[in-house]
C-alpha positions in Angstrom: -22.0 16.6 26.0 -21.3 13.0 24.8 -21.2 14.0 21.1 -18.0 13.1 19.3 -15.8 16.0 18.0 -13.9 14.9 14.9 -10.5 16.5 14.8 -8.6 16.5 11.4 -9.9 13.4 9.7 -7.9 12.6 6.5 -9.4 13.4 3.2 -11.2 16.5 4.6 -8.5 19.1 3.7 -6.8 18.7 7.1 -3.1 17.8 7.7 -3.8 14.5 9.2 -2.4 12.5 6.2 -3.4 8.8 6.1 -2.5 8.0 9.6 -6.0 8.2 11.1 -8.2 10.8 12.8 -8.9 11.6 16.4 -12.3 11.4 18.0 -12.8 12.8 21.5 -15.9 12.3 23.5 -16.7 15.3 25.7 -18.0 13.3 28.7 -19.9 10.3 29.7 -23.1 9.3 27.8 -24.1 8.4 24.4 -21.8 8.9 21.5 -23.4 10.4 18.2 -23.0 7.4 15.9 -23.7 9.3 12.7 -20.2 10.9 12.6 -18.6 7.6 13.5 -20.5 5.7 10.8 -19.4 8.2 8.2 -15.7 7.6 9.2 -16.2 3.8 9.2 -17.7 4.1 5.7 -14.5 6.0 4.6 -12.4 3.0 5.5 -11.5 3.6 9.2 -11.2 0.9 11.8 -12.7 1.7 15.2 -11.5 0.2 18.5 -13.5 0.9 21.6 -11.9 0.8 25.1 -14.9 1.2 27.4 -12.9 0.8 30.7 -10.8 3.8 29.6 -13.7 5.7 28.0 -11.7 5.9 24.8 -12.3 5.4 21.1 -9.5 4.9 18.7 -9.8 5.4 14.9 -7.2 4.2 12.4 -7.2 4.5 8.7 -7.2 1.0 7.2 -4.9 0.2 4.4 -6.1 0.4 0.8 -5.0 -2.4 -1.5 -4.1 -1.7 -5.1 -3.9 -4.9 -7.0 -1.1 -5.2 -9.6 -1.3 -8.9 -10.4 -4.2 -11.3 -9.4 -3.8 -14.4 -11.6 -6.2 -17.3 -11.6 -3.1 -19.5 -11.5 0.5 -18.8 -10.8 2.1 -16.4 -13.3 5.7 -17.1 -14.2 8.3 -14.6 -15.3 10.5 -16.5 -17.7 14.2 -15.9 -17.3 13.8 -12.7 -15.1 16.5 -10.3 -16.3 19.0 -8.4 -14.1 18.0 -5.1 -15.5 15.2 -3.0 -14.1 12.1 -4.4 -15.9 8.3 -4.1 -15.3 6.8 -7.2 -13.7 6.7 -10.1 -16.1 7.9 -7.7 -18.8 4.4 -6.4 -19.3 3.2 -2.8 -19.3 -0.4 -4.0 -18.9 0.0 -4.6 -15.1 0.1 -0.8 -14.4 -2.6 0.5 -12.1 -4.0 4.0 -11.3 -4.6 4.9 -7.6 -5.5 8.0 -5.8 -2.9 8.2 -3.0 -4.0 11.6 -1.9 -3.7 11.7 1.9 -1.6 8.6 2.0 1.8 8.6 3.8 3.0 5.0 3.7 3.1 2.1 1.4 4.2 -1.6 1.4 4.5 -4.3 -1.2 2.9 -7.7 -0.8 3.9 -10.5 -3.2 3.0 -14.2 -2.9 6.1 -16.0 -4.4 5.3 -19.5 -5.7 8.6 -20.2 -7.3 11.7 -18.4 -6.2 13.8 -16.0 -8.3 17.5 -15.7 -8.5 19.6 -16.0 -5.3 21.2 -12.6 -6.0 18.6 -11.8 -4.5 16.1 -10.9 -7.2 13.7 -8.2 -6.0 10.4 -6.6 -6.8 9.9 -2.8 -6.1 7.1 -0.2 -6.5 7.3 2.8 -8.7 4.8 5.7 -9.4 4.4 8.2 -12.2 2.1 11.1 -12.9 2.5 10.9 -16.7 3.4 7.3 -17.6 6.7 8.5 -18.8 9.0 9.3 -15.8 8.9 6.6 -13.1 10.2 7.1 -9.5 10.2 4.8 -6.5 7.4 5.6 -4.0 9.9 6.5 -1.3 12.2 8.5 -3.8 15.0 5.9 -3.2 14.3 2.2 -3.9 11.3 1.2 -2.0 9.1 -0.3 -1.0 10.5 -3.6 -2.2 10.7 -7.4 -1.4 13.4 -10.0 -2.1 11.9 -12.9 -4.1 14.8 -15.4 -3.7 12.6 -17.7 -1.6 9.0 -18.8 -1.8 6.1 -17.6 0.4 4.3 -14.4 1.2 6.8 -11.5 1.0 5.7 -8.3 2.8 7.8 -5.2 2.8 8.0 -2.9 5.8 5.7 0.1 5.7 7.7 2.8 3.8 7.1 6.6 3.9 6.1 7.8 0.5 7.5 11.0 -0.9 5.1 14.0 -1.1 4.8 13.9 -4.9 3.5 10.4 -4.7 0.6 11.4 -2.5 -1.6 12.3 -5.5 -3.6 10.6 -8.3 -0.8 8.5 -9.7 0.0 5.5 -11.8 1.7 2.6 -10.1 3.8 -0.3 -11.4 5.9 -3.1 -9.9 9.4 -3.6 -11.3 11.8 -6.5 -10.9 15.6 -6.1 -10.7 18.6 -8.4 -10.0 17.3 -11.6 -11.7 20.0 -13.7 -13.3 18.4 -14.3 -16.8 17.9 -17.9 -16.0 15.6 -18.4 -12.9 11.9 -17.9 -13.6 10.0 -16.8 -10.5 6.3 -17.4 -10.4 3.7 -15.3 -8.5 0.3 -15.5 -7.1 -1.1 -12.1 -6.0 1.0 -9.0 -6.1 -0.4 -5.8 -4.6 0.5 -2.5 -3.0 -1.0 -1.4 0.3 -1.2 2.2 1.2 -2.3 4.1 4.2 
């Protein structure tokens, strides 16, 4: 009585995905903190509602850095054609998205890109040869035709992306003249 029962936490072979786990407390009294501590160490956020006798656990997003420059990084004359961020292949990352179900792109735009609007999008690969958008269509992505912190909506990732994959950010719809500049660019997954 009072000891938490952990039901389907992500990463333990269950079907919970990255959306969080469920903890139920079988009655009043002390909660066994050992199990909760293990979940917190795995990157879960814990919210306690004592008046309702409820604990909520939610998987916290994992950040995968793509670009973290010490100073703003400019993309000179960003092209219209789909091109890797800054035209560089060295900005690719490897991330274990096993258990993840959603992703979003975060880009800090210091100098705006083309008004077309120019865009950044996220792709993944399992072999560094064939690249696909994380959602299997065109996302997640952000318009970069204005400055500021651009954050895409959380986007469901396709099943094949929920593995140990390579990630890259690509640009599209530049005008070959505007040169956007960026601070941090990263992908969040949960």
